[in-house]
Backbone bond lengths (Angstrom), bond angles and torsions (degrees), N, CA, C in turn:
res aa  C-N    CA-C-N  psi(-1)  N-CA   C-N-CA  omega(-1)  CA-C   N-CA-C  phi
1 M - - - 1.466 - - 1.525 109.56 -
2 T 1.338 117.72 140.39 1.453 121.70 177.97 1.504 109.50 -134.17
3 T 1.319 114.62 152.73 1.454 118.90 174.40 1.517 107.97 -79.65
4 P 1.326 119.13 143.14 1.453 120.84 -172.94 1.514 114.43 -70.59
5 D 1.333 118.05 -25.65 1.456 118.86 -173.36 1.519 112.90 -82.31
6 T 1.340 118.65 -39.90 1.457 120.90 -174.80 1.518 113.11 -116.10
7 E 1.323 117.67 -2.62 1.455 121.57 -175.99 1.523 111.17 57.62
8 E 1.325 116.56 26.07 1.459 121.50 178.00 1.525 108.62 -78.20
9 P 1.332 118.56 121.74 1.457 119.08 -177.69 1.520 111.46 -66.33
10 T 1.303 116.35 137.34 1.452 120.79 175.45 1.517 107.94 -117.27
11 L 1.317 115.47 134.66 1.448 122.43 -174.60 1.510 109.88 -122.44
12 T 1.326 116.17 145.37 1.451 119.58 169.36 1.521 107.61 -72.92
13 I 1.305 116.75 170.15 1.460 119.62 -178.58 1.526 111.18 -63.68
14 D 1.335 117.04 -34.30 1.464 119.84 177.38 1.520 111.08 -66.48
15 E 1.351 116.44 -42.10 1.459 120.19 179.70 1.524 111.28 -67.70
16 L 1.338 116.49 -39.20 1.462 120.35 177.99 1.526 110.46 -62.01
17 A 1.322 116.73 -46.56 1.459 120.51 -179.52 1.523 111.13 -60.96
18 A 1.333 116.80 -41.51 1.466 120.62 180.00 1.524 110.55 -65.44
19 R 1.342 117.07 -43.76 1.465 120.32 -179.30 1.529 111.16 -65.33
20 A 1.326 116.80 -35.87 1.466 120.80 -176.99 1.523 112.38 -85.86
21 G 1.336 117.98 -11.33 1.455 120.59 -179.72 1.514 113.47 74.97
22 V 1.336 116.73 28.98 1.462 121.56 176.81 1.522 108.52 -125.35
23 T 1.322 116.38 179.02 1.454 120.43 178.65 1.526 110.45 -93.17
24 V 1.318 115.46 159.88 1.467 120.56 175.82 1.524 109.82 -60.33
25 R 1.319 115.69 -38.41 1.464 120.06 179.03 1.530 110.86 -59.90
26 T 1.338 116.41 -39.63 1.467 120.15 178.79 1.519 110.77 -64.73
27 V 1.328 117.22 -42.99 1.468 120.76 179.12 1.528 109.74 -59.83
28 R 1.322 116.20 -46.03 1.473 119.57 179.91 1.525 111.06 -63.55
29 F 1.328 116.37 -39.35 1.466 120.27 -179.87 1.524 110.53 -63.51
30 Y 1.330 116.60 -45.34 1.459 119.81 178.28 1.524 111.07 -62.11
31 G 1.330 116.32 -35.63 1.449 119.76 177.99 1.512 112.37 -63.95
32 T 1.336 116.50 -42.51 1.467 119.95 -179.95 1.526 111.66 -68.55
33 K 1.335 116.87 -27.54 1.468 120.63 179.42 1.529 111.96 -84.93
34 G 1.338 116.63 -4.62 1.454 120.10 179.79 1.515 114.13 82.19
35 L 1.335 117.45 10.69 1.459 120.72 179.31 1.519 111.59 -78.49
36 L 1.324 116.84 -23.25 1.458 122.64 176.81 1.522 108.79 -120.00
37 P 1.330 118.07 137.42 1.468 119.77 175.01 1.520 109.52 -68.53
38 P 1.320 117.43 155.79 1.468 119.15 -179.80 1.520 111.32 -65.72
39 P 1.325 116.99 152.34 1.469 120.30 179.10 1.522 111.22 -74.94
40 A 1.316 115.75 164.17 1.462 120.78 170.34 1.518 107.64 -77.94
41 I 1.313 116.55 133.09 1.456 120.82 -177.67 1.522 109.68 -92.33
42 G 1.332 115.51 121.23 1.453 121.38 -179.16 1.509 111.93 -102.92
43 P 1.323 116.98 -161.63 1.462 121.28 178.38 1.522 111.20 -57.58
44 R 1.315 115.45 149.18 1.469 122.24 -179.96 1.527 112.55 60.22
45 R 1.333 115.56 23.22 1.459 121.53 176.82 1.520 112.68 60.87
46 V 1.333 117.11 31.11 1.460 121.49 178.59 1.527 108.80 -89.73
47 G 1.329 116.89 128.35 1.449 121.20 179.13 1.522 111.51 -79.46
48 H 1.332 116.59 139.91 1.461 121.49 178.91 1.527 109.08 -124.20
49 Y 1.328 114.91 136.35 1.459 122.96 -176.74 1.524 109.56 -115.53
50 G 1.351 115.89 155.75 1.459 119.51 -177.41 1.515 113.20 -128.99
51 R 1.344 115.42 -159.96 1.462 121.83 -175.70 1.526 112.19 -60.60
52 E 1.325 116.41 -36.55 1.462 118.79 -178.00 1.523 111.12 -62.09
53 H 1.334 116.22 -39.98 1.465 119.30 179.73 1.523 110.98 -65.14
54 L 1.339 116.69 -41.64 1.466 120.12 177.20 1.520 110.77 -61.86
55 A 1.335 116.24 -45.18 1.464 120.25 -178.65 1.528 110.93 -64.96
56 R 1.319 116.23 -37.55 1.466 119.27 179.99 1.529 110.70 -69.32
57 L 1.319 117.58 -38.71 1.460 120.39 176.05 1.525 111.02 -63.29
58 A 1.339 117.00 -39.18 1.462 120.74 177.90 1.529 110.45 -64.18
59 L 1.338 117.31 -39.56 1.457 121.12 178.30 1.526 110.55 -65.36
60 I 1.328 116.95 -43.60 1.464 120.81 177.90 1.524 110.37 -59.61
61 E 1.337 116.13 -43.63 1.461 120.27 178.86 1.523 111.03 -60.50
62 E 1.341 116.64 -42.11 1.463 119.80 179.88 1.517 111.37 -65.42
63 L 1.324 116.62 -40.55 1.465 120.42 177.57 1.525 110.89 -62.54
64 Q 1.323 116.66 -38.36 1.458 120.14 176.81 1.525 110.87 -64.44
65 H 1.342 116.78 -39.39 1.457 120.58 178.50 1.529 111.40 -62.43
66 Q 1.336 116.21 -26.75 1.458 120.47 177.68 1.519 112.28 -79.89
67 G 1.343 116.61 -1.68 1.458 120.72 178.36 1.510 114.88 88.33
68 M 1.325 117.60 11.72 1.456 120.00 -179.29 1.528 110.84 -74.64
69 T 1.319 116.38 140.70 1.457 121.49 176.35 1.524 109.74 -75.37
70 L 1.325 116.02 166.36 1.462 119.98 179.07 1.524 110.67 -60.22
71 A 1.353 117.13 -39.86 1.462 120.62 179.22 1.524 110.76 -62.93
72 A 1.349 117.15 -40.19 1.459 121.10 179.32 1.521 110.57 -67.44
73 I 1.333 116.27 -37.86 1.469 120.02 178.23 1.527 109.96 -65.23
74 E 1.326 116.79 -40.85 1.465 120.40 177.05 1.522 110.75 -59.00
75 R 1.335 116.52 -43.62 1.465 120.10 -179.94 1.525 110.26 -65.51
76 Y 1.335 116.36 -42.39 1.463 120.12 -179.50 1.521 110.83 -61.22
77 L 1.326 117.15 -49.63 1.461 120.73 -178.99 1.522 111.25 -66.43
78 G 1.333 115.99 -32.73 1.457 119.48 179.96 1.513 113.38 -67.72
79 Q 1.335 116.65 -21.47 1.458 121.03 179.85 1.527 112.76 -88.42
80 L 1.334 117.17 -8.10 1.461 119.64 -179.87 1.530 109.89 -73.95
81 P 1.324 117.26 147.04 1.467 119.92 177.71 1.532 110.54 -62.36
82 P 1.319 117.87 147.67 1.466 119.57 178.14 1.528 111.36 -70.88
83 G 1.323 115.26 156.15 1.453 120.49 174.33 1.509 115.15 76.02
84 L 1.341 118.35 21.76 1.460 120.13 178.76 1.527 110.39 -67.41
85 T 1.326 115.73 138.90 1.458 120.34 177.54 1.527 109.53 -83.02
86 A 1.327 115.29 171.81 1.463 120.12 176.49 1.525 110.19 -59.50
87 H 1.333 116.73 -37.35 1.462 120.63 178.91 1.523 110.73 -64.46
88 D 1.336 117.43 -43.39 1.463 121.37 178.37 1.526 110.70 -61.01
89 L 1.320 116.39 -43.41 1.462 120.77 -179.97 1.521 111.21 -64.86
90 A 1.331 116.47 -36.36 1.461 119.95 177.71 1.527 110.79 -63.94
91 L 1.335 117.05 -36.84 1.461 120.34 177.14 1.524 110.79 -65.10
92 H 1.321 116.77 -42.37 1.460 120.40 176.66 1.521 110.46 -60.49
93 R 1.319 116.51 -42.14 1.461 119.79 179.59 1.524 110.66 -63.74
94 A 1.335 117.25 -39.12 1.458 120.40 178.77 1.521 111.46 -62.11
95 V 1.332 116.13 -39.20 1.464 119.73 178.06 1.523 110.18 -66.53
96 V 1.327 116.93 -44.38 1.462 120.58 179.26 1.525 110.43 -60.81
97 A 1.336 116.34 -42.86 1.463 120.70 -179.16 1.521 111.11 -62.71
98 S 1.340 117.03 -28.36 1.460 120.26 -178.43 1.526 111.68 -69.64
99 W 1.344 117.87 -17.55 1.454 119.76 179.98 1.527 111.65 -70.59
100 A 1.328 115.82 -27.24 1.458 120.01 -172.38 1.523 111.33 -90.30
101 P 1.352 117.06 150.17 1.465 119.02 173.02 1.523 109.63 -69.08
102 D 1.333 115.66 164.91 1.461 119.80 177.78 1.526 109.48 -58.22
103 T 1.319 116.10 131.71 1.466 120.19 -178.82 1.517 109.34 -123.95
104 V 1.324 115.55 121.70 1.450 122.21 176.21 1.523 108.00 -117.53
105 E 1.316 115.81 124.50 1.454 121.21 -178.73 1.519 109.86 -118.40
106 T 1.319 115.71 150.05 1.460 121.35 174.70 1.522 108.43 -98.79
107 L 1.333 116.00 119.49 1.460 121.87 -174.78 1.517 110.43 -124.74
108 G 1.341 115.76 145.92 1.449 120.73 168.89 1.519 109.78 -77.72
109 R 1.325 116.05 170.38 1.464 119.14 -175.92 1.524 111.65 -63.65
110 E 1.306 117.82 -39.34 1.469 119.95 -179.05 1.516 110.93 -64.48
111 E 1.340 116.82 -42.84 1.462 120.19 179.10 1.529 110.68 -69.69
112 L 1.332 117.21 -34.82 1.460 120.54 176.28 1.524 110.35 -60.48
113 D 1.331 117.24 -45.78 1.460 120.96 178.43 1.522 110.95 -62.00
114 R 1.333 115.64 -39.57 1.474 119.10 -179.41 1.523 110.28 -65.39
115 R 1.325 117.16 -44.02 1.468 120.44 179.66 1.535 110.71 -66.57
116 A 1.318 116.32 -33.94 1.463 119.88 179.18 1.522 111.75 -72.39
117 G 1.316 117.34 -20.67 1.456 120.91 -179.93 1.508 113.48 87.07
118 R 1.348 117.01 6.85 1.459 120.60 179.81 1.530 108.20 -170.34
119 P 1.333 117.51 157.64 1.466 119.19 174.56 1.530 110.19 -66.32
120 L 1.309 116.25 132.93 1.462 121.23 179.73 1.520 109.67 -101.18
121 S 1.320 116.28 135.43 1.462 120.25 175.32 1.533 108.91 -76.29
122 D 1.331 116.29 164.60 1.461 120.12 177.84 1.527 110.76 -61.05
123 E 1.331 116.64 -36.53 1.461 120.62 178.53 1.526 110.75 -64.49
124 E 1.336 117.13 -41.34 1.464 120.46 179.37 1.520 111.09 -66.64
125 V 1.324 117.44 -37.54 1.461 120.82 176.47 1.526 109.78 -62.59
126 D 1.328 116.68 -41.42 1.467 120.61 178.04 1.532 110.76 -62.51
127 R 1.323 116.91 -39.19 1.468 120.21 179.34 1.525 110.73 -67.52
128 L 1.326 117.45 -38.92 1.467 120.38 176.44 1.525 110.70 -64.70
129 A 1.325 116.34 -36.62 1.461 119.85 177.30 1.521 110.58 -65.59
130 A 1.335 117.16 -39.25 1.464 120.94 179.02 1.526 111.59 -65.71
131 M 1.339 116.89 -26.88 1.460 121.55 178.15 1.528 111.77 -88.22
132 D 1.349 117.01 6.01 1.472 122.75 -179.29 1.517 112.44 63.06
133 V 1.322 116.98 25.81 1.455 120.90 174.70 1.522 109.77 -79.65
134 L 1.312 116.87 -33.57 1.456 121.43 179.58 1.516 110.08 -148.21
135 A 1.331 114.95 167.04 1.462 121.66 175.93 1.518 107.95 -143.64
136 R 1.306 116.61 139.37 1.459 120.74 178.92 1.525 109.74 -67.40
137 D 1.324 114.85 139.64 1.463 121.84 178.06 1.523 107.64 -137.08
138 G 1.336 115.89 80.71 1.459 120.08 -173.83 1.515 110.23 68.36
139 D 1.331 116.67 -123.05 1.465 121.38 177.44 1.524 111.95 -89.52
140 A 1.329 117.33 0.68 1.465 121.38 -178.43 1.531 109.30 -116.89
141 Y 1.337 115.09 -173.30 1.465 121.10 -178.05 1.525 108.57 -137.80
142 R 1.325 115.24 135.29 1.459 120.38 171.41 1.532 106.88 -91.27
143 V 1.324 115.88 116.59 1.465 121.73 -168.34 1.519 110.66 -116.96
144 D 1.341 115.99 131.17 1.460 121.53 170.93 1.529 106.93 -78.11
145 A 1.331 115.89 100.90 1.465 120.33 -173.01 1.520 112.21 -60.94
146 G 1.332 117.23 -31.45 1.459 119.75 -179.13 1.508 113.97 -72.04
147 L 1.353 116.98 -20.27 1.459 120.54 -177.60 1.528 113.57 -105.91
148 L 1.329 117.12 -9.88 1.467 119.13 -171.93 1.516 112.47 -59.34
149 R 1.313 117.95 -51.15 1.466 119.75 -176.37 1.522 111.24 -64.02
150 L 1.341 116.63 -40.04 1.461 119.44 177.30 1.519 110.27 -62.68
151 G 1.332 116.32 -43.09 1.461 119.56 179.73 1.506 112.47 -61.64
152 V 1.324 117.18 -41.33 1.461 121.16 179.17 1.525 110.43 -64.33
153 E 1.328 116.85 -40.18 1.464 119.79 177.88 1.525 111.04 -64.22
154 L 1.330 116.97 -35.98 1.463 120.33 179.05 1.523 112.07 -66.73
155 L 1.336 117.10 -24.02 1.466 119.74 178.12 1.520 111.49 -61.37
156 D 1.337 116.50 -26.79 1.463 120.53 -177.07 1.523 113.21 -95.59
157 V 1.342 116.68 -2.08 1.463 119.59 179.66 1.534 109.09 -73.35
158 P 1.343 117.76 130.46 1.475 120.29 -176.87 1.519 112.91 -76.40
159 L 1.326 116.31 56.64 1.450 122.82 176.10 1.519 108.60 -129.15
160 S 1.302 116.25 153.11 1.461 119.62 179.29 1.520 109.91 -65.93
161 H 1.337 114.91 155.60 1.453 120.33 178.91 1.529 110.55 -59.77
162 E 1.336 117.35 -38.28 1.449 121.54 -179.80 1.531 111.19 -63.18
163 T 1.339 116.60 -39.22 1.458 120.52 179.31 1.521 111.20 -65.65
164 V 1.344 116.23 -42.20 1.463 120.53 178.67 1.524 110.61 -61.34
165 L 1.333 116.88 -43.69 1.461 120.40 179.89 1.532 111.28 -66.29
166 A 1.337 116.54 -39.10 1.467 119.78 177.89 1.531 110.54 -64.85
167 A 1.338 116.80 -39.13 1.460 120.66 177.85 1.528 110.23 -64.79
168 R 1.330 115.78 -40.13 1.466 120.05 178.34 1.526 110.63 -61.15
169 T 1.337 116.92 -44.17 1.458 120.93 179.35 1.521 111.33 -61.67
170 A 1.347 115.87 -43.61 1.467 119.67 179.25 1.524 111.19 -62.00
171 L 1.337 116.77 -43.55 1.464 120.46 179.45 1.519 111.49 -63.48
172 L 1.336 116.46 -43.28 1.461 119.80 179.72 1.520 111.33 -62.51
173 D 1.323 116.65 -45.81 1.465 120.36 -178.29 1.519 111.24 -60.53
174 H 1.335 116.23 -48.55 1.461 119.44 -176.27 1.534 112.10 -73.19
175 S 1.336 117.48 -35.59 1.462 119.10 179.39 1.527 110.93 -68.51
176 R 1.335 117.10 -36.42 1.469 119.65 177.30 1.527 111.01 -66.63
177 A 1.333 116.12 -39.51 1.461 119.47 177.61 1.526 110.64 -63.87
178 A 1.343 116.98 -42.93 1.464 120.71 178.31 1.522 110.77 -64.62
179 A 1.337 116.81 -39.78 1.463 120.62 179.70 1.527 110.78 -63.68
180 R 1.344 116.75 -40.63 1.464 119.55 179.03 1.528 110.75 -64.42
181 D 1.335 117.24 -44.19 1.464 120.55 -179.26 1.528 111.35 -64.30
182 L 1.350 116.24 -44.63 1.465 119.79 -179.83 1.519 111.03 -66.06
183 S 1.325 116.60 -41.10 1.460 120.36 178.39 1.519 111.17 -60.59
184 R 1.344 116.31 -41.12 1.458 120.41 179.29 1.525 110.79 -64.43
185 L 1.337 116.84 -42.82 1.461 120.33 179.15 1.527 111.70 -62.72
186 L 1.331 116.64 -45.39 1.458 120.21 -179.02 1.526 111.08 -67.70
187 R 1.337 115.71 -38.96 1.457 119.55 -179.93 1.530 110.63 -62.47
188 D 1.327 116.38 -42.88 1.462 120.02 178.42 1.525 111.47 -65.80
189 A 1.339 116.36 -34.80 1.462 120.43 -176.37 1.523 112.50 -71.13
190 V 1.340 117.78 -27.24 1.476 120.84 -175.37 1.528 111.04 -116.17
191 A 1.326 116.81 20.22 1.469 120.17 -174.18 1.527 112.56 -58.96
192 E 1.329 117.45 -31.76 1.465 120.29 -175.21 1.521 113.01 -94.33
193 R 1.313 118.27 3.25 1.463 120.39 -175.82 1.522 111.90 -88.92
194 D 1.336 114.45 163.02 1.462 121.22 177.23 1.523 110.09 -66.28
195 A 1.337 116.58 147.62 1.467 121.27 -176.45 1.522 111.77 -58.32
196 R 1.329 117.52 -37.90 1.476 119.62 179.95 1.522 111.39 -67.03
197 D 1.325 115.77 -37.60 1.468 119.46 177.74 1.523 110.77 -65.46
198 V 1.332 116.17 -38.89 1.462 120.57 179.32 1.523 110.53 -63.78
199 K 1.343 116.30 -43.34 1.467 120.26 179.86 1.519 111.03 -63.93
200 S 1.330 117.09 -41.51 1.464 121.04 179.30 1.520 110.81 -65.45
201 L 1.338 116.34 -42.45 1.461 120.25 179.41 1.520 110.87 -64.04
202 S 1.338 116.50 -40.31 1.460 120.80 179.75 1.521 110.81 -61.35
203 A 1.326 117.16 -44.64 1.464 120.85 179.83 1.522 111.12 -63.80
204 H 1.329 116.34 -35.92 1.464 120.33 -179.66 1.520 111.20 -73.72
205 M 1.330 116.24 -37.55 1.459 120.35 -175.52 1.523 113.12 -77.45
206 H 1.331 117.44 -27.15 1.461 120.66 -173.40 1.522 113.27 -51.28
207 P 1.356 119.01 -59.07 1.477 117.60 -179.58 1.520 113.31 -64.63
208 L 1.345 117.78 -29.87 1.457 119.94 179.73 1.528 110.72 -68.67
209 V 1.328 116.27 -41.80 1.465 120.11 179.02 1.522 110.53 -65.21
210 V 1.341 116.18 -42.34 1.463 119.84 179.43 1.528 110.46 -61.88
211 Q 1.331 116.47 -43.74 1.466 120.04 178.43 1.530 110.52 -61.76
212 A 1.328 116.30 -41.54 1.461 119.64 179.05 1.527 111.36 -64.10
213 L 1.330 116.78 -42.03 1.459 120.11 178.92 1.527 111.25 -64.19
214 L 1.326 115.77 -43.43 1.460 119.65 179.84 1.525 111.14 -62.25
215 T 1.337 115.57 -45.94 1.458 119.61 -178.47 1.528 111.33 -64.55
216 T 1.341 115.91 -44.49 1.461 120.10 179.25 1.518 111.55 -62.35
217 F 1.338 116.26 -45.13 1.454 119.68 -179.80 1.527 111.18 -65.29
218 Q 1.326 116.39 -40.83 1.460 120.33 179.65 1.527 110.58 -59.37
219 R 1.322 117.07 -44.71 1.460 120.40 -178.78 1.529 111.11 -69.15
220 S 1.333 116.22 -40.60 1.463 119.27 178.96 1.516 111.09 -63.88
221 L 1.335 116.56 -42.35 1.455 120.36 179.70 1.524 110.48 -65.31
222 R 1.327 116.94 -39.01 1.466 120.36 179.10 1.531 110.21 -62.11
223 E 1.329 116.05 -41.43 1.465 119.59 179.61 1.528 111.02 -65.52
224 E 1.357 116.45 -41.75 1.464 120.07 179.57 1.528 110.95 -64.37
225 L 1.334 116.26 -42.95 1.460 119.97 -179.49 1.523 111.11 -67.32
226 R 1.333 115.69 -37.53 1.464 118.79 179.21 1.526 110.13 -63.87
227 A 1.337 116.67 -43.09 1.469 120.24 179.21 1.522 110.52 -63.54
228 W 1.320 116.12 -39.14 1.468 120.17 179.98 1.519 111.28 -68.17
229 L 1.348 116.72 -45.83 1.459 120.64 -176.58 1.521 112.87 -72.73
230 D 1.344 116.43 -19.57 1.461 118.68 175.78 1.519 111.09 -65.03
231 G 1.344 116.11 -22.71 1.460 120.61 175.31 1.505 113.55 63.92
232 D 1.344 116.68 38.11 1.465 117.58 -177.76 1.521 112.31 -83.28
233 G 1.346 116.70 -4.54 1.454 119.64 175.17 1.503 114.63 75.85
234 E 1.345 117.49 7.81 1.455 118.88 -179.26 1.513 110.61 -76.68
235 E 1.303 116.43 143.05 1.455 122.53 171.79 1.515 107.86 -109.38
236 D 1.338 116.08 164.10 1.450 119.89 177.45 1.528 110.21 -56.66
237 G 1.335 116.02 127.34 1.450 120.79 176.93 1.507 113.81 80.43
238 E 1.353 118.43 6.39 1.452 120.47 -179.26 1.513 110.03 -118.52
239 R 1.313 115.60 157.92 1.454 121.86 174.80 1.512 108.42 -117.17
240 P 1.341 116.54 157.31 1.460 118.89 176.29 1.521 110.99 -55.89
241 G 1.320 116.07 143.62 1.445 119.99 179.55 1.507 113.04 94.60
242 G 1.362 116.72 -2.57 1.453 120.80 174.75 1.506 114.22 83.43
243 A 1.342 119.32 9.11 1.457 120.47 179.17 1.506 109.68 -88.89
244 D 1.306 116.23 138.74 1.452 121.40 176.23 1.516 107.95 -78.44
245 E 1.337 116.02 126.60 1.454 119.89 -173.72 1.525 110.73 -57.83
246 G 1.298 115.02 128.85 1.461 120.71 175.98 1.511 113.88 88.18
247 S 1.326 118.21 -13.10 1.457 118.60 -176.94 1.524 112.09 -95.11
248 G 1.372 115.27 -30.00 1.444 119.29 -177.71 1.505 112.94 75.10
249 R 1.353 116.98 6.11 1.469 120.23 -178.01 1.506 110.28 -118.85
250 P 1.310 118.19 149.12 1.453 120.38 175.95 1.522 109.68 -64.67
251 D 1.346 115.15 152.05 1.459 119.68 174.77 1.511 109.68 -67.42
252 R 1.306 115.03 145.78 1.464 120.43 178.46 1.516 109.12 -111.31
């Protein structure tokens, strides 16, 4: 079900729980603790949930994976600015996920479907494997737990599989280059410090650097998309009217 004005999906509590891979009881419990905002009440007093609730449940799950207690999760969520969108919450989850080392788990098909929040078709499993989210291991699957939810969300993106893989390659190439440059800068900055101080600084800087990269990339992407959607017809290095910038002459 979607609302007609924004096409924002609305889910019943059962549908929300299934999509998030939790129980209805858990959703209700989080609601009573204030971890989830109340649903929109529709006809017949039925509550409807949207993207923000899904994103918040994913963030809570990630915080739990980091070993945080319920009280600590309450404090963490309580410190977040009000009115965060699903996109904002996803960024927070990405930063939280960056704190943890790479985690690969071996899951059966039933547990894989549960973690994905929905039954996966064989074709979807193959697409996740192509994205290096998982790999078949006999009758089970070796799953990158940090990438599973992102991979499942990408299954619903209206882009071809080839485009998604090309985007993944571009992100990996540029993120590795940025990581090398940042690592070199930090290494030079702390070259004379004690090894323990360097390790402590690295642990402190990791989530801050990730947050900075996410924020910078988000803003850069927004600017690129805005320029594209404006439809001004400009190409790189060109000005409207076909003149090459700075030359004063038409392009040939």
